[in-house]
LUMVO-316302 format. One record per residue (C-alpha): residue in one letter; x, y, z. Coordinates in steps of 0.5 Angstrom, whole numbers. Example, Ala and Ser with C-alpha at 12.3 -4.5 7.8 and 13.67 -1.06 7.14 Angstrom:
<pts>
[a [25 -9 16]] [s [27 -2 14]] 
</pts>
This chain:
<pts>
[m [211 362 379]] [q [205 360 374]] [l [199 357 375]] [l [198 351 369]] [w [192 350 365]] [r [187 355 368]] [n [187 360 373]] [w [184 359 380]] [s [178 362 378]] [v [176 358 372]] [a [179 352 376]] [v [173 354 381]] [a [169 349 376]] [l [172 343 379]] [l [165 343 383]] [v [161 343 377]] [g [163 337 373]] [m [158 332 371]] [v [155 328 375]] [v [152 320 374]] [v [148 318 378]] [a [148 311 379]] [g [145 305 383]] [g [152 302 383]] [a [159 306 383]] [n [157 313 383]] [v [162 316 377]] [t [163 322 377]] [y [168 327 374]] [d [171 334 374]] [g [177 338 371]] [r [181 334 376]] [s [179 327 375]] [l [174 322 374]] [i [171 321 381]] [i [168 313 383]] [d [163 313 390]] [g [167 321 392]] [e [174 319 391]] [r [178 321 386]] [k [182 317 381]] [m [189 317 378]] [l [188 311 373]] [f [193 307 369]] [s [190 303 364]] [g [192 297 359]] [s [189 295 353]] [i [188 288 352]] [h [183 286 346]] [y [180 279 347]] [p [179 277 340]] [r [187 278 339]] [s [188 273 345]] [t [184 266 348]] [p [180 265 353]] [d [185 261 357]] [m [190 267 357]] [w [185 272 360]] [p [187 271 367]] [s [194 271 366]] [l [194 277 362]] [i [190 281 366]] [s [193 278 373]] [k [200 281 369]] [a [198 288 368]] [k [195 289 375]] [e [201 286 378]] [g [205 292 373]] [g [200 298 377]] [i [194 297 372]] [d [188 300 374]] [v [183 299 368]] [i [183 295 362]] [e [180 297 355]] [t [178 294 349]] [y [175 296 343]] [v [168 292 342]] [f [169 288 335]] [w [163 289 330]] [n [165 284 325]] [i [166 279 329]] [h [160 279 333]] [e [155 281 328]] [p [157 277 322]] [q [151 278 318]] [p [145 282 320]] [g [142 280 326]] [q [146 274 327]] [y [151 275 333]] [d [157 271 336]] [f [159 272 343]] [s [162 265 343]] [g [169 264 345]] [r [174 269 343]] [h [169 273 342]] [d [166 272 349]] [i [166 280 351]] [v [162 279 357]] [a [167 273 360]] [f [173 278 359]] [m [169 283 363]] [k [167 279 368]] [e [175 276 368]] [i [177 284 370]] [q [171 285 375]] [v [174 278 378]] [q [181 281 378]] [g [178 288 381]] [l [179 292 376]] [y [176 297 372]] [a [174 297 365]] [c [174 302 359]] [l [169 299 354]] [r [171 303 347]] [i [165 301 342]] [g [166 306 336]] [p [163 301 333]] [y [168 304 328]] [i [175 303 331]] [e [181 303 326]] [a [185 298 331]] [e [189 295 325]] [w [183 291 325]] [t [180 289 317]] [y [175 294 315]] [g [176 298 322]] [g [172 293 325]] [f [165 294 320]] [p [162 288 318]] [f [163 288 310]] [w [155 287 309]] [l [155 294 310]] [h [158 296 303]] [d [152 293 300]] [v [147 298 304]] [p [143 302 299]] [g [146 309 300]] [i [150 308 306]] [v [156 313 307]] [y [160 310 313]] [r [161 315 318]] [s [157 321 317]] [d [151 324 318]] [n [147 318 314]] [e [141 315 316]] [p [143 308 313]] [f [149 308 317]] [k [146 311 323]] [f [141 306 323]] [y [146 300 323]] [m [150 304 328]] [q [145 305 333]] [n [142 298 332]] [f [149 295 333]] [t [151 300 339]] [t [144 299 343]] [k [146 291 342]] [i [152 291 345]] [v [150 297 351]] [n [144 293 353]] [l [148 286 353]] [i [152 289 357]] [k [147 292 362]] [s [143 285 361]] [e [150 282 365]] [g [151 287 370]] [l [157 290 368]] [y [157 297 368]] [a [160 300 375]] [s [153 304 375]] [q [150 297 376]] [g [156 295 381]] [g [160 292 374]] [p [167 294 372]] [i [166 299 366]] [i [167 305 369]] [l [168 309 362]] [s [165 308 355]] [q [167 310 348]] [i [163 313 342]] [e [166 313 335]] [n [174 314 334]] [e [179 319 332]] [y [173 321 328]] [q [176 329 328]] [n [182 326 323]] [k [178 325 317]] [e [172 330 319]] [k [173 335 314]] [a [172 330 309]] [f [165 329 309]] [g [163 336 309]] [k [157 339 312]] [k [155 332 313]] [g [161 331 319]] [p [159 336 325]] [p [151 333 325]] [y [154 326 325]] [v [158 328 332]] [r [153 330 335]] [w [148 325 332]] [a [154 320 335]] [a [154 323 342]] [k [147 324 343]] [m [146 318 341]] [a [151 315 346]] [v [148 318 352]] [e [141 317 351]] [l [143 309 352]] [g [143 311 360]] [t [149 307 362]] [g [150 311 368]] [v [157 312 366]] [p [161 318 362]] [w [162 317 355]] [i [169 319 352]] [m [170 321 344]] [c [178 320 342]] [k [181 326 339]] [q [175 330 337]] [d [176 337 340]] [d [170 339 339]] [a [167 333 343]] [p [160 335 345]] [d [158 336 352]] [p [158 331 356]] [i [163 328 352]] [i [170 328 354]] [n [174 328 349]] [t [182 325 349]] [c [188 325 347]] [n [191 318 342]] [g [199 319 341]] [m [206 318 343]] [r [207 325 346]] [c [200 327 349]] [g [204 332 355]] [e [207 336 349]] [t [202 336 343]] [w [195 336 346]] [k [190 341 347]] [g [188 339 353]] [p [180 338 355]] [n [175 342 350]] [a [172 345 358]] [p [175 347 364]] [n [170 341 368]] [k [173 335 364]] [p [178 332 366]] [s [185 329 361]] [i [185 323 359]] [w [190 319 354]] [t [186 313 351]] [e [192 311 347]] [d [199 312 349]] [w [202 308 343]] [t [208 303 346]] [s [211 301 340]] [f [207 302 333]] [y [204 297 329]] [q [208 293 324]] [v [207 292 316]] [y [210 286 312]] [g [216 289 309]] [e [217 294 315]] [s [221 293 320]] [a [218 294 327]] [l [218 300 331]] [l [222 300 338]] [r [220 305 343]] [s [224 305 350]] [a [222 304 357]] [e [224 311 358]] [d [221 315 352]] [m [214 312 355]] [a [216 313 362]] [y [217 320 361]] [h [212 322 357]] [v [207 318 361]] [a [210 323 368]] [l [209 329 362]] [f [202 328 361]] [i [201 328 368]] [a [205 334 370]] [r [204 339 365]] [k [196 337 362]] [n [194 335 369]] [g [193 328 366]] [s [189 323 371]] [f [188 317 366]] [i [193 314 362]] [n [192 308 357]] [y [197 304 354]] [y [195 302 347]] [m [197 296 348]] [y [199 293 355]] [h [199 286 350]] [g [198 286 343]] [g [196 279 341]] [t [195 276 335]] [n [191 277 329]] [f [188 270 328]] [g [185 268 322]] [r [184 274 316]] [s [183 279 322]] [a [189 284 320]] [a [187 290 316]] [e [191 291 310]] [f [199 289 309]] [m [199 288 317]] [i [203 283 320]] [t [200 277 324]] [g [203 279 331]] [y [201 286 334]] [y [205 290 338]] [d [210 285 340]] [q [213 290 343]] [a [208 292 348]] [p [210 291 356]] [l [206 284 355]] [d [209 280 348]] [e [205 277 343]] [y [205 270 347]] [g [203 274 354]] [l [210 274 357]] [l [214 280 360]] [r [217 285 357]] [q [223 287 359]] [p [225 293 362]] [k [218 296 359]] [w [213 292 364]] [g [218 293 370]] [h [220 300 369]] [l [212 302 367]] [k [211 299 374]] [e [217 303 378]] [l [213 309 375]] [h [206 307 377]] [a [208 306 384]] [a [212 313 384]] [v [206 317 382]] [k [201 313 386]] [l [206 315 393]] [c [204 322 390]] [l [197 322 389]] [e [194 326 395]] [a [198 332 393]] [i [197 330 385]] [l [189 330 386]] [s [187 336 392]] [a [190 341 387]] [f [193 343 380]] [p [200 344 379]] [t [204 350 379]] [m [210 351 374]] [h [217 353 376]] [s [222 355 371]] [l [229 352 374]] [g [233 353 367]] [p [232 355 359]] [l [229 347 358]] [q [228 345 366]] [e [222 347 370]] [a [219 344 376]] [y [211 342 377]] [v [209 343 385]] [f [203 339 386]] [s [201 343 394]] [g [194 342 397]] [d [191 349 400]] [s [193 346 407]] [g [201 344 405]] [t [201 338 409]] [k [202 334 402]] [c [207 337 397]] [a [209 333 390]] [a [214 335 385]] [f [216 333 378]] [l [222 336 376]] [v [223 336 368]] [n [229 337 364]] [r [226 337 357]] [d [234 338 354]] [n [236 332 351]] [s [243 334 348]] [g [246 328 352]] [e [249 331 358]] [s [246 331 365]] [v [244 338 368]] [t [245 340 376]] [v [238 344 378]] [q [237 347 385]] [f [230 346 387]] [q [228 348 394]] [n [235 349 396]] [l [237 342 394]] [t [241 340 388]] [y [238 335 384]] [q [242 332 377]] [l [237 331 371]] [p [239 326 365]] [p [238 329 359]] [k [231 328 357]] [s [228 325 364]] [i [223 326 370]] [s [224 326 377]] [i [218 325 382]] [l [219 327 388]] [p [214 325 393]] [d [215 329 398]] [c [218 335 394]] [k [225 333 397]] [i [227 325 395]] [v [227 323 388]] [a [222 316 388]] [f [223 315 381]] [n [227 318 374]] [t [224 316 368]] [a [230 316 365]] [k [234 311 370]] [v [232 303 369]] [s [233 300 374]] [t [229 293 372]] [q [232 287 369]] [v [233 286 362]] [n [230 279 359]] [t [231 275 353]] [r [226 271 350]] [t [229 265 346]] [y [226 260 341]] [r [228 253 342]] [p [225 247 336]] [v [222 241 339]] [f [219 239 333]] [k [222 239 326]] [f [217 237 320]] [d [224 235 317]] [s [222 229 313]] [a [217 228 307]] [e [214 222 310]] [k [211 227 315]] [w [207 231 310]] [e [202 231 305]] [q [200 235 299]] [f [195 237 295]] [q [195 242 289]] [e [191 247 288]] [v [187 248 281]] [i [188 254 276]] [p [181 255 273]] [q [180 256 266]] [f [174 261 263]] [d [169 254 262]] [a [169 252 269]] [t [167 259 272]] [t [160 261 273]] [v [160 268 274]] [r [161 272 268]] [s [162 279 267]] [q [163 284 260]] [t [169 288 265]] [l [174 287 270]] [l [170 287 277]] [e [172 290 284]] [q [175 285 288]] [t [171 286 295]] [n [165 287 293]] [t [165 280 288]] [t [168 276 294]] [k [163 280 299]] [d [170 279 304]] [v [169 271 305]] [s [176 270 301]] [d [182 273 300]] [y [182 270 293]] [l [178 272 288]] [w [180 269 280]] [y [179 273 275]] [t [179 268 268]] [a [178 270 260]] [s [179 266 254]] [w [180 268 247]] [d [182 265 240]] [q [188 267 236]] [e [189 268 229]] [s [196 267 228]] [e [197 261 224]] [e [204 260 229]] [q [206 261 237]] [q [208 269 237]] [q [211 272 243]] [a [207 278 247]] [k [207 283 252]] [l [203 282 258]] [s [201 288 262]] [v [196 288 268]] [q [195 293 273]] [s [192 291 280]] [l [189 296 285]] [g [192 291 291]] [h [194 287 294]] [v [198 281 291]] [l [198 278 283]] [h [200 271 280]] [a [199 271 272]] [f [198 265 268]] [v [197 265 261]] [n [195 258 259]] [g [196 254 265]] [n [204 258 266]] [l [206 262 272]] [v [208 268 267]] [g [208 274 272]] [y [208 276 280]] [g [207 283 284]] [h [205 286 290]] [g [203 293 293]] [q [206 295 299]] [f [203 299 305]] [r [199 306 302]] [n [201 304 296]] [t [198 299 294]] [t [197 300 286]] [f [203 296 281]] [t [203 294 275]] [v [205 287 273]] [e [209 286 266]] [s [211 280 263]] [k [213 277 256]] [v [208 271 254]] [a [208 265 248]] [l [200 265 246]] [n [198 259 242]] [k [195 258 235]] [g [188 258 237]] [t [185 259 244]] [n [189 261 250]] [q [187 262 257]] [i [189 267 261]] [s [188 266 269]] [l [190 272 274]] [l [190 269 282]] [s [188 276 285]] [a [189 276 293]] [t [188 282 299]] [v [193 281 304]] [g [187 285 309]] [l [182 290 308]] [p [183 298 309]] [n [181 300 316]] [s [183 308 315]] [g [180 313 312]] [a [174 317 310]] [f [170 314 305]] [l [172 306 307]] [e [166 304 303]] [r [169 307 296]] [r [176 303 297]] [s [177 299 291]] [l [181 293 290]] [g [183 287 285]] [v [185 287 278]] [r [184 295 273]] [s [186 293 267]] [v [189 288 262]] [m [193 289 256]] [i [196 285 251]] [q [201 287 246]] [d [203 283 239]] [s [205 283 233]] [r [198 285 230]] [g [198 291 236]] [l [196 293 243]] [k [189 289 245]] [n [185 291 251]] [f [182 286 255]] [t [179 290 261]] [d [173 292 257]] [f [172 283 256]] [s [168 277 257]] [w [171 275 264]] [g [169 269 269]] [y [170 269 276]] [q [172 264 281]] [v [171 267 289]] [g [176 263 293]] [l [181 257 292]] [l [178 250 292]] [g [182 248 297]] [e [177 253 301]] [k [172 251 299]] [l [172 244 301]] [q [175 247 307]] [i [181 242 307]] [y [184 245 313]] [t [178 242 317]] [s [178 234 319]] [e [172 233 316]] [g [173 237 309]] [a [181 234 309]] [k [178 228 307]] [s [175 231 301]] [g [182 233 299]] [d [186 229 293]] [w [192 229 297]] [s [199 225 295]] [r [206 225 299]] [l [210 230 298]] [s [213 232 291]] [s [220 233 291]] [s [219 239 286]] [t [215 244 290]] [q [210 248 287]] [q [206 254 287]] [f [198 254 291]] [t [199 248 295]] [w [196 246 301]] [y [201 242 305]] [k [198 238 311]] [s [202 234 317]] [i [201 231 324]] [f [204 233 330]] [d [203 232 338]] [a [203 238 343]] [p [210 240 346]] [n [210 238 354]] [g [210 244 359]] [d [205 251 359]] [d [211 255 354]] [p [208 259 349]] [i [209 256 342]] [a [210 258 335]] [l [211 255 328]] [n [218 257 325]] [m [216 259 318]] [g [222 262 315]] [s [222 257 310]] [m [216 259 307]] [g [213 264 302]] [k [206 267 304]] [g [200 263 305]] [e [196 262 311]] [a [196 256 317]] [w [191 252 321]] [v [192 248 326]] [n [186 243 328]] [g [182 247 323]] [q [183 254 327]] [s [187 260 323]] [i [193 262 327]] [g [193 268 321]] [r [196 270 315]] [y [204 269 313]] [w [208 272 309]] [v [216 271 310]] [s [218 272 303]] [f [216 280 304]] [h [222 283 308]] [t [224 288 311]] [p [229 294 309]] [e [234 290 313]] [g [233 284 308]] [v [230 280 313]] [p [223 277 314]] [s [218 282 318]] [q [216 276 322]] [t [218 269 322]] [w [214 266 328]] [y [207 265 329]] [n [203 264 335]] [v [199 257 336]] [p [196 258 343]] [r [195 252 347]] [s [188 252 347]] [f [188 250 339]] [l [191 244 341]] [k [191 236 343]] [p [195 233 346]] [e [196 229 341]] [d [196 228 332]] [n [194 235 332]] [v [193 237 324]] [l [197 243 321]] [v [195 245 314]] [l [198 251 310]] [f [197 254 303]] [e [203 257 300]] [e [202 261 295]] [e [209 261 293]] [i [215 256 293]] [g [216 255 300]] [n [219 248 303]] [p [215 246 309]] [l [221 240 311]] [n [224 246 315]] [i [218 249 319]] [t [219 248 326]] [i [215 247 332]] [d [219 252 338]] [t [218 254 344]] [i [218 261 347]] [s [221 262 355]] [i [225 267 358]] [t [232 264 358]] [k [237 270 361]] [v [235 276 365]] [c [240 282 366]] [a [240 289 370]] [h [245 295 370]] [v [244 300 376]] [t [249 306 377]] [e [250 309 384]] [s [246 314 381]] [n [239 311 380]] [p [234 311 385]] [p [233 305 390]] [p [226 302 388]] [v [220 305 389]] [i [217 300 394]] [s [224 302 399]] [w [220 308 399]] [s [214 305 402]] [k [217 301 406]] [y [222 306 410]] [g [218 312 410]] [t [221 318 411]] [s [221 323 418]] [k [217 329 419]] [d [222 333 417]] [h [222 330 410]] [k [230 327 411]] [p [232 320 411]] [s [233 317 416]] [k [238 312 418]] [r [234 306 416]] [q [233 309 410]] [k [239 311 409]] [h [241 303 409]] [g [235 301 405]] [r [234 306 400]] [r [240 303 396]] [p [240 302 388]] [k [239 295 388]] [v [240 290 382]] [y [234 285 382]] [l [233 279 378]] [n [227 274 377]] [c [227 268 372]] [p [220 266 370]] [p [216 261 374]] [r [219 254 375]] [s [226 256 373]] [n [232 259 377]] [i [238 262 376]] [s [243 257 373]] [k [249 260 371]] [i [252 267 372]] [l [255 270 365]] [f [258 276 367]] [a [258 280 374]] [s [262 287 375]] [f [262 292 380]] [g [266 298 378]] [s [265 301 371]] [p [263 295 366]] [s [263 298 359]] [g [256 297 355]] [n [250 296 357]] [c [245 289 357]] [d [246 288 350]] [d [254 288 349]] [y [258 289 356]] [a [265 288 358]] [t [270 288 364]] [g [272 295 365]] [l [278 298 368]] [c [275 299 375]] [h [272 292 377]] [s [271 289 384]] [s [275 281 382]] [n [270 278 387]] [s [264 281 383]] [k [262 274 381]] [a [263 270 387]] [i [259 275 391]] [v [254 274 385]] [e [253 266 385]] [k [254 266 392]] [a [247 271 392]] [c [244 268 387]] [l [246 262 384]] [g [240 256 385]] [k [235 261 386]] [k [229 264 383]] [k [231 271 384]] [c [236 274 388]] [t [238 282 390]] [i [243 285 390]] [a [245 293 393]] [h [249 297 389]] [s [253 298 395]] [y [261 298 398]] [k [260 294 404]] [k [257 288 400]] [f [263 287 396]] [g [268 288 400]] [r [271 295 399]] [d [271 300 394]] [p [275 298 388]] [c [276 305 385]] [p [275 311 390]] [g [273 317 387]] [l [270 313 380]] [h [263 313 379]] [k [260 305 380]] [s [256 301 376]] [l [254 294 378]] [l [252 289 372]] [v [249 283 372]] [d [247 278 367]] [v [245 270 369]] [l [242 264 365]] [c [235 262 367]] [g [234 254 367]] 
</pts>
């Protein structure tokens, strides 16, 4: 037997944890957990970022998180949206962090406020406002006085705002934790001697703000006392060193529910089973008592808020998808996990676990207080070879599937196994409800390609893009003009090197080249043959960014845009890098704001042309679809650009940049219903490439199909544990034996019922909910039994029971029940 983490003498440090004396809730911590008003807490948290959704969505998102067993809502604070210019603040609409916090409080949850103010978060420029770039002598995230001045100003502004609304737990509000900085240790070495003093300064500055709640630093092993260091990643139960002091609790600030996705790459899918396994392992091996899912709802990178190459949809594979719909089975399996863990609370929070070896890759983590009246165990199988393992624990036999953890709230009966998913799987359907399929529905405006003489910004060298645009636009035109001394037209070779992200090259008004970089490899070269005129020639290069970089040391030194221009002709190589260049920041359509109702009046709109061209603005009108299902634009026929609805940008699109599998990284783009009017909504697109707007559709999104698959070895639903209980000798009662069975539980979305049974088999169906077939063993009345129990109902439950299906269709064989239904 081995005591984990600390020996008992060190465990005495539990008694000397940090105490925050508060006028509202008394938030403290020690080596076991956070303690709120004297009560130890095991907390499950979910990240929901307020600017990535809309205020009308917040109540539903928070409610669904709460229903899923979430106790805390965690969010970053986004400096660039709150202070777009020095001293000018915006806390309105999607930026209303106070309203978001108050909604969390209304629903009875806690909050964790990650101020940063560097956040990364796949958010453009890591959340920094670009004006910081122009502060003389500034070096971000280092022991640099200009940076520290502005960082302290903003941090203080946020803390004072939150205090003024009474939102810290110490004031009776929901916020129980705050974060300063963000994953700094990853880059600290790059700053040399300027790194460690900055960490100490940031910690001291934060604590002195007097929030009355603890502060954390994520991925910062040397976080100074009293700051709690925390873990980010997918496998913190395996990889994390743990708290840097025995009086600090184990906190997992980012358990990645999938991963961010960039244009040109496929989504990384993380299974519900893997997530549940690592959460349970963190609790068992690392004494974890606070786990935050990053993200619980990802949402949408509206406008130009996404970092470089990030798609507009964010963490769509989270338990709540981009539109706020339940992502099953992830949401339900984690809900079952949370419920199972909370059955063990008294045992878990009263002591550190002891570890008992059950085999080469198997162990039991046992939580048992001094009184011995409460006992909980986590049986871990780290073997992922593919076969279940039989283990003996406290004179009982247990089957552990590969890479799984069984949770025993009484050290006897399995309430939950991380690899056994009983929750239904749902299918998301996109249904076209409006087609823009007629040329009469569209107007277009052709973007003007500027020439050198029309520009007013001039330089004798190529300028860095972001320093020139100040991030007011993704676009910067580089123009030049020169006289060709040849007496006739001649062929030449143009070579343009770009630091990123996208380049369109024009010579004498003709598109001659196009290229783009990719995530983490933004530099590229465009080479093409060009025809040079006798006399004057014009080069116009449109350089486009797709978000700003958001990570790494010395972010203020990053460069984007055109780096060099060469032309090779019969007379030799001409270097245009140090040449007279003219610049235009942004597009004419942006300057006119033709995506707004007022700005559209100033555009020279014409009927849709039969031949499509690059750099075209498109405009159409549509009515809001009936109902309240989420809405998305199907942009599969377009190339690259940005879309606005009633003047609000729904984000960039880049459908032409395909994944290795040959499909777009994102095809559907979220249109929040709060952006819409009942009628005459204005859709405006800017298309850089050649797209076909006639194939765009407005689709509604709904869950139309649910399926569940359980075997006789699946634990019963966790709710049955609390409903039926156990007897004093920890043996199941007769009622429990009858009631605690594996069950198929099917639940259609609101305002829909089970309309058709697509498949039902009790026996040995092959496959799973994605691909199934009747097996050799099959109860012939399976479909009839399910139809009787479920058809026409919003939800239904079918027990895995021979009695339910009349008989055992194949005695001696392991049986399962698989049911797939339509909702309508």
